[in-house]
Structure formats: C-alpha cells, structure tokens
N, C-alpha and C positions, 0 to 999 in steps of 0.2 A: 192541603197544608194545615198545620196545627193552628190553634187559636192564638191570637196575639198575646204577648205577656210583657209586662213592664220590665225594662232592661236596666236603664240607668239615666242619669241626668248630667248634662254637660252645659257649658256656656255656648259652644259653637259646634254644630254638626255639619260636616262637609260631605256632600255626595260627589264622589269622583276622586280617585287617588292617582291620577296622572301627574305630570310635572307641576301643573298649577295647583292642584289640590294638595300635593305633598309639600310644596314650598309654603303655601298659605298655612297649613297645619303647623309646620315647624315654627314659623315666625309668630303665630298667635300663641303657641304653647310657651315660647321663650318669654312672652310678655305676661305669662301667668294665667292665661285662659285655659280652662279645661276643654279639650278638643277631642272629638271623635270623627274618624274618617270612615265612610262607607264606600268600599270599592268592590265592584262586581267580580273582579278577577283575582285569583290568588297571587300574592306578591312574589317577585323573584328573589332568590338569594344572591344571584349574580346577574351580570349583564345578559339580557335576553331580548329577543324580538317577539312581539305579539302581546305583551301586557298592555292593558288599556293606557293610551297616551304615550307609552314608551315603545314606539314602533320601529326603531332603528333608523329613522330619518336623521339626516344631519340638521342640526339646529344652528341658525345664525344668531348669536348672542351679541347685541350691540354693547358699546362701552357703558352706556347708562345702565343697562341691565346687569352687566358684570359688577358695576359698583354697588348695585342693590344687593346682589348675591353676596358680595364681600361683606357688606354691612350686616347681613343676616347670618354670617358665620358659615356660609356654604361654599364660597369660592375656593378656598384652600384645597378642599377635597376634590373639586372638579377641575382645578387648573392643570393637573398632570395629564388629563385626557384632552385638553383643548389645543387647538391649532390657531394661533393668532392671525388675524387679517390686518396687514399693515398697509396694503394698497388695494384699491378697487378700480377696475377698468370697465367702462360702460361704452358700448357702441351700437350702431344700427346697421344691420346687414343691408348691403346695397346702397349705402349713402356715406358721404363724408361727414366728419364730425364725431367727436368722442368726448367723454368726460373722464377725468382721472381724479381720484381722491387718495390722499396720502396722509398717514397718521402723523408724520413729522410736521406737516403744514398745519395740522389741527392741534398740535401741542399735546398729543396723547401717545402712549406707547403702542396702541393698536386701536383700529377703528371698531373692531369686534373680535369675536372668538367663534370657532366652529366646534360644536359638541355633537357627539353621537347620543341620541335620546335613549337608546338601549343601555348604554354605559352609564347614563345619569341615574337610571332607576335605583340600583342598590344604594348609591350615595344619598339620594334624597329620601328614600324610605328609611334608611338607618338614621339620618338626621332627625326625621320626624319622631321616630321611636325614642331616640336618645333625649328628645325634648319632652317626652312624657305623653305623646299623642296615643290615644286608644285607637288602634288601627284594626278595623273589622273587614276581613276579606276571606272568602267571597261573601259579599253582602250586597244584595240588589235592592235599590230603592223601590218601594211599593207605592206609598202615598204619604201626604203630610196634612196635618190639621192645625190651624192656628187658634189659640185662645188668648185670654187676657194675660196669662203669665208666660207664654212662650209658644213653642211649636212642637208638636209630637210627630215624629217621623217613624213610619212603619217600614221595615226592611226585612228581606228574606235571607235566611242563612240555611241553605239546603231546604229541607222540608218544614223548617220551623220559621214562623214569623215573629219578629221581635219589635220592640219599640224603644226609642230614646227620646227624652224630652230635652229640648234645648232652648236657650234664649234667642238664638239666631240660627237659621239654616242657610248654608251657602251651596248653590248649585255650581259645581265645577266639573260637570260631567260631559263636557265637550259639545261639539256642534249639534249633535242629535239629542241634546239634553232631555232626559226623561222628566226632570223636575220642571223645566221650562214648559214642556209639553203639557204636563198635568196642570200647570197654572193657566194654560190657555191663552197666553199673551200673544200679541201680534208679532210676526217676524217678517222682516224685509229681506229679500234675497235677489241675487243676480246670478244667472247661469251664464258663464262666459263661453260656453260651447267649447271648452278646452279641458284637456286632461293632462296632468303632469306625469311624465315617465321618470322614475327615480332609479338611479343605479350608481354604483361606484365605478369609476373609470381610471385608467392610467394613461399618461401622455408621454410623448417622446422627450419633450423639453419643458419641464415644469418651471413656473415662475414662483419662487418661494414666497409664501405668505401673501399671495395675491389672489383675490377673487375676481371673477369675470361675470359680466352680464351682457349678453348680446341679444338685442331685440330683433325679432324676425317678424315676417308678415303674419305668422300664426300665434306668436307669443314669445316670451323670452327663453333663452337658454342660459342657465346659471351654473357656474362651476365654483364650488367652495373648496379651498385647499384642505387636505386631510393629512399633509405631511408627505415628504418624499415626492414621488411621481403621481400620487393618488389625489383624486378630486371626487367630491360628491356632486353628481349631476342631477339637475332638475331641468328637464326638457319639456317645456309647455307645448303641447301638440293639439291641433284641431281634433276634437273628439272622434270625428268620422275617419281619421287617419291612424288612430291608435292601434287598432287590431292588426293592420298591415305592418306597422313598425315593430310590434311585439313579435310578429311571426318571422322577422328577419333573423338570419344567422348572426352570430356575434360579429363576424367580419363585415357583413352587409350593414349591420346597425352602426358600427364604428365608422364605416366609409360614409354613410349618410349623415351621421353626426358631424364628421369632419367637413363635409361639403357645406353644411349649414353654419358651423362655427368658424371655420377658417383655419389657417395654419399658424396662428400666433403661438401655439404650444407644440408645434410639430404635429405628428400623426397621433391619433388615439390608438393605443396599442392593445388595450384589454378592457373588458367590461364584466362586471359581476352580475348577479341576479337582478332582473328588472321587475319593478312593481309600478303600480299606477294608482292615482286617485283623482277623481273628478274635481274640477275647480269651480266652486260656487261660493259667493259671499253670502253669509247669513248674519244678520244683525237683529238683536232683540229690540223691540220698540220700548220696552221697559227693562231696567236692570235691577229694580227693586220692587218689592211687594211687601205686604205686612209680614215682618220678621223673616224676610227672604232677600238675599242678594244673589243675582245671577252674574257670574264672574268668568273671565277668561273666554275660551272659545264658545262657551254656552251663551255668552253675551255678544261675541263678535268673532266669527270665523271668516278671516279675510284671505284674499288672494296672496300666495306666497311671494310675489314680486317684492324685492327689497328686504325680504326676510324679517318682517316686523311682528309676526304673530306672537311669539313668546314675549317679546319686549313690551308690547302693549299690555299683555297679561300681567307682567311684573309690575307695571305702573298701577294696574288695578289693585294688586296686592298691597303696594305701598300706600295707596289712598285709603283702602279699607282698614288696614292696620292703624293708620293715623286716626281715623274717625272712631274706631272701637276703643283704642287706648285712651283717647281724650275723654270719651264718654265714661269709661270705667273709672278714670281718675276723678271725674266730677260727680260720680255717683248716679249717673243717668243710665237708663235702660239701653243696653247695647243693641237690642232688637227693636227699639222704639221708632216711631214714625219720624221723629226729629233726626235721628242718626241716619235712617234710610235716606231721607231727603238730602242730607248733607253729603252723603257719599255720592248719590246720583249727580248732584250739582258739581261736585269736585271733578268728576270724570268727563262732564260734557265738553269742556274746551278741548281736551286732548282728542276725544272722538271726532269733534268737528274739524280738527286739523288732519287727523290721520286717515279717516275713511275716504275723503275725496282724493287725497294724494295717492293712496293705494289703487283706487279705481282708475285714476288718470294713467298711472304707470302700467296698470294691467291692460288697458285698452288703447291708450293714446298712441303707442308705437306700432300697433297692429293695423291690419287692413280694415278693422272695424271702424276706425276713424278715417274718413276720406280726405286726408291731408297729404300733399305730395311729400315723398321721402326727403326731398331737398330741405323743406322747412323743418321736418322732424330732426334731421341731422344738424341743422343750424341751431335748433333749440338746445341740443346736447353741447354743441360748440360754445354757445353763449354761457351755459352753465359752467363750462370749463374755463372760459376766458374772463368771467366776472367774479373776482374773489369774494366780494360781500354776498353775492347770490349763492355761490358755491358753499361758503361757510355756513350760511343759514340753512341750506338744504342738508348738508352733512350733519350738522348738529341736531337737526330734527330726526334724521335717520339713526343717529347715535343715541337718541333719547336724552339729550342734554339741554333741551329747550324748556326746562321746567317740568 
C-alpha cells in the first residue's frame, strides 16, 4: 500500500455509511458541519441488497422515529415506500392471553411503519450528498490518532492510503465495528442460542396494516405487513434447528411455519428466498472516548424483538445532534471532553430502560425462563386489560416517552 498522504479536514468524520451513518451525515451537514463519510462498500445508484447496512431486511420504524425523520427532511421521500402499522397483535403459542395495540387508541395515525432497508439506500445516500456530505466509497477505516486539535483518521482507497483530520470521529460501522475494536473497549454480549430466519411470505387472508408477534418456546415469530397479501417474516429459531429448517422445501417450510403461527391469516401460500442471521446482543461499555462517539449498532446491537434497533439509533442521532449544535453555537470544541461526557450522560437513561426490556422480551416468553405458560399468558392479558400499563408500554415502544 502506498504511503499515507494528507487528504482534507472536516468537522466530523463518520466511519460507516449504512442507514445510521447516512442519516447522521445528512442531519449534521444540514446544521452547517463539514462532514465526511468513509464507507467500505461502493454506494448503490438504486435499491439493492448487499450494501453495508442496507441488506434488504424489513425495518420497523416506530412513530417516534418517523417524526424524527420528518423533522430532518427525510420522511417525505421515504413515505411512498412505507407500509403503515395501525394494529399489533401479540400472543403466546399454547396459552390463553393476548395483547392488542391500536393506533386510534393511542391518538396516532400509525404505531409505526415498515420499510425495506434496500429501498432506503438511494434515498438516504442522495439526501446526504444533497446536504453537502463528502462521501468516500469504497473507503476502509485503517486507524485513527488523537491529538490536541482533533483526530486523524487513516483510511484505504484501493491501494492508496489517505488521511482526513476531523474535530470528531463517529463510529457508525455496525455491530462488528472496526473503530470500536481498535479502541479496545470492553463489550458486553449475550448469545441467545437463536438464529433469525428472514423471508418474504404471502398469506391466504391478510389483515391490512396489522403486525403480528407470536412468542413460541424457541423465540418469537414476527410478521410485518408489506402491503397486499405480503408480509416480512422474522422466525426466531433455536440455532441447532436452523439447518434443518433451511433444507425444507418451500411447501414443507410453509406448513411448519403455519403449524407454529396458527391459522389467524389462513394458510401461508408462498415464500421467497430465505436468509439467516445469528442473534446476539452486543453493547459497548463506553460510547465515547477522546474525540470519538460510538453510535448505533456499534454501541448497541440488540435482539430484533419489538423492532427497536433503528429507533434507538435515531434517538442516538437526535442526542448527538443536540450536543454538537449547542457546543458549536457556544463556541465550544465539538470533540472536547465536556461534549463527549454530556452526550454519554444524555443517552444513559434511554439505554437503562431499553436494554432490559429487549432482553426480557427476547427471553421471557421462551423456555429459557422456567415460568409456566399460564402465567406468561396472564402477563400478556394483564397488559391488554390495564390501559395505563398498556399505554406506557406502547409509548415506550413508539419512542414517545422522551
């Protein structure tokens, strides 16, 4: 590789150009910050699967997240691709008791929206570029060095190594973050012994704009509406059962899914390509370091139950934007220790609420927690029957509790 050379100077360098990095770059550039994104993969010109972070999964966007995107000028372009969720039905296989959530009861037009991450890619990338973001791709992070004036980031473009000097570095490069690894910080993890099988399915009798989550002894089965008879399936499976399930013919797979999910939507009649990913929670012990913020899935990759991943990341972006904008207005160093500490403190309450809830939902209704199904079913029934409790829970899931 060629010797490093000075490239440019910016306010904020972001490593990672997936949804979180692209949105952060856009909102910072709109506020007048000079921003560079370093993304290891070539960006797409149109909706594709396989680009870092934009992998074709269906994303559940809560109402709070939608409001943030609207305020940042992004929702209008994404809305045409979205399928609203107006109702959510949650039950437990083999037990009485269910919980029902309805947008009308919560005073909102929709509890959330379903988006295809691959279709989001060109919209978010174009928004970032229109805001003046310097997008470098393919550009792979190599290392960074902090000094009194900022942070120098070394990155590789083909055979050439380049450098950019920034006041702040943001690691938005996902659960396996190279920046976080280079920092050497402690990471907490939980392996659930589960793997999610992802696919698009069609059903016999769709329930319009209704999402379903059925807890089973292995883990939840989630169905997100995609319009018409189509749903995005997340079937959480014991890891040692995945290979056998993937080997099933389409007809066998659909029959087994139907036996687990039940007949609420009639028969499952078609399934697309199946993919998998292992379920493991990874949380960084520190989300800041000198002139560095660890953001999004690099800070917290959570179990997909209740679809809170992107929504938590958007609240990270809101908090960081607030701290950086205030510091800039007051003439303070946006990468200084005071700003880093303020950002970390601002996120602690949300993490303290969100992490345990996701863990309880991921494990609490499976056989990993030795509680009789009767009591688990009663817990769902109580949530459904007690409006104050249900409202508090739903508003937390919508991201409207602060």
